[in-house]
N, C-alpha and C positions, 0 to 999 in steps of 0.2 A: 531625513537623517538629522540628528542633533548637531548643533553648532558646537565646536570645540575651540576654546581660546587657549593659546599656549604662549607663555612669556618667552621672548627671544633670549637664549642663553648661550648659543654656540655661533661660531663664525658662519657656518652653513645656514643657520636660521636667519642670521642677519642678512646674508646674501639674498635669501628668499624674500625677506622684508623689503629690501631696497628694490629688487627687480620686479616685485609684484606690480608696482605702478607701471613700469614699462610694458609688462605683459598685457595689462588691462587696456593700455592706450596705444599699442604699437600700430594699430590700423587707423588711428584717429588723426586727421590732418591738422588739427588745431593744438594738440598737446605737444609740449616741448619737454623731452626727458632730461632729468638731472644726470650729471656725470656720476657714474658709479663710485669713482674714487673720491669725489667731493662728498658724496653721501657717507661713505665710510668714515671720513674725517669728521663730518658733522656729528655722527652718532658715537664717536669714540670718546670715552671719558678721559683718555690721555691726550688727545689732540685738539679737542674743542675746549677753548678757554672758558666757554659759558658754564662749564661744570664747576667753576669756582663758586657759583651761587645758584646753580640749578641741580635738580636731581630728576632722573627720568628712567622709565622702562619702556620696552617696546613689545607689542603683542601682535600675534597672527591669529586669524580666524580660519578654521578648517571646516569643510563640509565634504562628506564622502571621501575624506582623506586628502582633499586638495585645498590649497590656500585660496580663500575667497575674500579676504579682507585683512587690513592692517591698521594699527593706530599706535601713536606714541603718547604716553602719559608723562606730563612735565610739570614740575613745580619750579617756577622762577621765584625764588625767595626774595631776591632783590626787588623785583617788580611788586610783589605782595607787600613788602615793607614800604616801598615808595608810595604806593597808592592805598595803603592801609586796608588791604583785602586779604581774603583767604581763598584764592582761586587755584584750581588745578586746570592745566591747559591740555587740550587734545590737539595733536598735530599729525601731519603726514597720514591722514585718514583716507582710506580707499575701501570700497566694498562693492560687491555685485549688487544687482537690483533685487535685494531680498531684505526685507525689514528685520527679519530675525538676526541676520548677520550684523547689520548696522547697530541694532539694539544691543546685541551681545558685546560688541566692541565698545560702545559708549558706556554701558553699564560697568564694564571692566575698569575704564578710566575713572568713572564716578566712585567706585569702591576703592580704587587705589588712592584717589585723592582724599576721600573721607578718612582713610587710615592715617593720613598725614595732616589732618585737621582742616581740610578744605570744606567750605560751605557752598561754593559755586563751582561750576565747570564752564569753561569758555574755550572757544576755538572756531576754526582751526588757527592755531598760533604755533610758532616755533619756540626755540629757546629765547631768541631776541628778535628785534625788528630787522636784523639782517637775514633772517629766515623768511621764506614765503609764508604769507598769512592771508586769511580770508577765503571763504568758499565762494566760487563763482556762482552768481545768481542771474546775471544777464551777460550776453555776449558769447554764447556757446558756439557761435559760428565765426569767431575771431581768433586769429593766431595768438597763442599765449606768448609770454616773454620768459626769459631765463630766470627772472626774479619773482614770478608769480605761479599760482596754482591753477591747473586746469582740471575740471571735473565734469562729469556727465550731469545733465539737467535733473536727474532723479535724486542726486545727493541732497540738495536743500529740501526737497519734498520729504525725504526721510527724516531730516532734522525736525521739521514741523510736526510730523507724526509722533515723534518721540518726546514732544513737549518742550522743545527748544525755541527760544525767542531771539529776535534781533537784539544785538548789543551795540554794534557799530557797523557802518557801511563805508566802503571805499569806492570811489569812482575812478575810471581811467579814461584818458582822452587821446585821440589822435590829434596832434598839433601840426598843421601843415606849414612847411617852410615857405615864407613869403619870398617874392622875387626881390624885394628890397626891405630894409628895416623900415617899419612904419614910422612916418614922420613924427607923430606924437611920442612914440617910444624913444626915438632918437633924441628929441628935445628934452624929454624928462631925464634921460641918461646923462646928457651933457650938463644939465642944471644940477643934478645930484652930485656929480663929481666935483663941480666948483663949490657948491654950497658946503659940503662936508669934508672937502680936502681928500677925496678918495682917488685911488688909481687902480687900474687893471694890471694884474700880473699874469704873465704867461711863463710856464715852465718849459724849458727847451732841452732838459736833460734829466736823467734819472737822479742826479745829484740835486737838481732843483726841486723835483717833486718830493724827494725824501726830506729835504729841508722843511717843507711845509706839511709833510704827512701827518705828524702829530697834531699840528694846529687845525688841520681839516677835521679830524675826528673829535678834537676838543670842541670845535665849533658845532659839530653835529650833536654832541651830547647836550650842549647849551640850547641850541635852536629847537631840538626835538623834545626837550624835557617835559613839556606839557601835553604831548601827543598821547593818544590812547595807548595805555599799557606799556609805555616806553620805560625801559630800565637802562641806566647809563652804562656805556661800554667801559669795561675795566682796562687798565693799562696793558694787561696781557692780551686782551681781545684786540685792542687797538694795534698792538705790535703784530698780531696775527693777520689782521686785515690789511695793514700796510704791506706786508710781505706778499699777501695773496693777490691784491687787486692793483696796486700802483704800477707794478712792472708791465702789465698788459694793456695799459691805457695808451691811446693815441693822444699825445700831449696837446695837440691842436684843439682837442675837444675838452680840455680842462681849463677853466677860467677861475681865477681868484680875484677878489677885491680886497685891497688892504687900506688901512687908514694911514695918517701921516707918520705913525710910529711903526709901520710895516706889520701891524697886527691884522690877521685875516678876519674880515668881518662878513664875508660872503664867499660861497664856493658853488660852482656849477660843474658837475662831472657827467659826461655822457660818453657813449661808445656805440659803435655800430651794432645793430641787432645780431645776436648769435642764435636766434631761434631756428632758422633754417639749417644752419651748420650743426646744431645740436640734434636736430631731427635726423640728419644724415649720419651723424656719428652713432645714433641709436643708444646714447647713454654710455658709450665706451670710447676710451682713447685708443685702445688696441683692438684689432690689428691696424685699422685704417681710420678710426675716428679722428685721430690727431690731425690728419690731413685737412679735413673740412674746417676745423677750427684754426689751423695754421694759415689757411688761405685768407681768412678774415682778419685775424689778430696781427699777424706778422707780414703777410704779403699784401695786406690792405685791399683785398678784393671785396669791396664793401657792397652790402645790399642797399636798397633804397630807403631803408628804415633804420632809425637810430633809437636807442634807449636812453632816457634821462634817468641816470642812476641816482644822482644826488643834487638837490638844490637846497642850500641851507643859508640862512641869513641870521646874523647875531640879533637877539631879541630887540635891543634898543634901536636897531636900524630897520626893523620890520615896519611895514606900512609907510615907508618913506621913499619908496621907488628904487631901492638899492638893487632888488632882483632884476630890474630892467637893465642894469649895467651888464649882468652876466650874458644876457641874450643880445645886447648891443654888440658884444664881442663875438659871441658864438654864431649868430645868424650868418655872417659872411663866411665863416668856416663851413657851416652846413651847406651853404649854397655852392661853394667851391668844390666840395667833395661830391655833391650831387644827390644829397638826401631829399626825399619827397616829403616825408613827415616823421615826427618823433612820437614815440610811445611815452606817455607821461609816467606810466606805472602807477600803483595805487596812491590815491590822495584821499584823505578822510573827507567824507561827504560834507561835513560842516566846516571844513577848513577854508573859509572864505579868503584868507590871506594868500594861500597857495593858488587857488583857482583864479583869483583876480589878476594874476600875472599873465594869464592867457587872453585877456580881454581884447588885445590888439591883433590877435591872430585868428585865422579860421580854424575852428576846432570841431571835433565830433566826439561826444561822450559815447563810447562803444562797449564798455564793460562795467560791471558792478560786482563787487564781492562783499561778503558778509561774515561777521564774527557772531556766532550764536552763543547764548548762555542759558544756564538752567540752575536753579537751586538744587542742592543735593543734601 
C-alpha cells in the first residue's frame, strides 16, 4: 500500500502524533515516555514561547489506514540568523522499520523547508536546546533519561540509506559517585575560591531560587552561546522555564557559585532520575501517573540514579577549575542521599572543557547520539 502523509490540523490528530511514540515503545524497557500534557504544551503555538522565533508543522505517515510514522518540521529563525545558515530541522521523528515510511517523512520536511528558503535539513532537533535532540546511535541497551530521545537501532540505518551524514555527535556518561571528594579535586576547589574571591551559594527556599532564577538562565545563554546550533532563550522562554522547572527541584541538589559582587558565575543543577517513574506513568498524569512522579519529586523516594540537568560556567571562568567548585559542594549531597551514579546527559563529542571535569571520577561512556544533515 502507498504511504500517505497528512499534516496535523486537528486536536485528534495531534493526540495521535504525540501518542504514536508511546505506542511504538510501550514494550521497550529502555524508552522513557514524555508526559502527554508536556508535549501538548510544547506543540502549542499559544503556550510554547519558542514560537516567538520558530515556525513548525507536524506530519503523520499512514499505511493501510494506520499511523506508522511522525515528524515535526521546524524553522528556528533565530538559530539560522545566529549561525548564518538556512536550515530546516526535523524533530520528534518516529517510524516503523520501512524505508518507504522514513523516506516519505523526511522528504516532506525537505520540501517544507525548501518552500521557506532552507538549503539544508538537520536533526533530530527540537525548537531549542531545551528539547530532546540527537538520534541514538550507541547504547540501545541503556535506560534513557527524561531529557533524551530513545530510538530503535534501525533509525540511524535509515538515515544513512537516505543520504544523510553526521553533523555532530553527543556522548553521555555514567559518573559514579565517589566515597569521598577526590583529594586533587578538593585542593583545586579551595585554591580557586581563594584566588578569585568566589563563594558557594545554596538556596534554601523558593524565594531564594526565584531570586537567582533569571541569573541562572542568563548564565546559560552566555555559557552555551558557542555550542552547536544554540539559540539564546528569550525573556518569555526564561520566564516559562523558571515557572516549569524551579518549583520541582530539591534545592540541596542546586549549587551556585558567585563572585565578590554576588554575580552568578557558575551553576550546577541536578535532580533524581525520573526515568522509572515516567515509565510507570506511561506518559500520563491521570488516572494514576501522578502518583509515581509524586513519590520521587515530593515524597523524595529517590532512585539510585541522578540526572545532571545543567552545568554552566561563565566563559571567562572556564578552564580555571571553577566547575570543580560545583561538585565540591554537590558530592557530599549525593553521598548523603545515597545515589550510586549520575547521568551526564548529552555532551558534545568535541567539548573537551565539559568532559575534562570528569577526569577525577570513575566514568563510563555508555551512549552516543547523532545529528544528521543533508543538502536539499
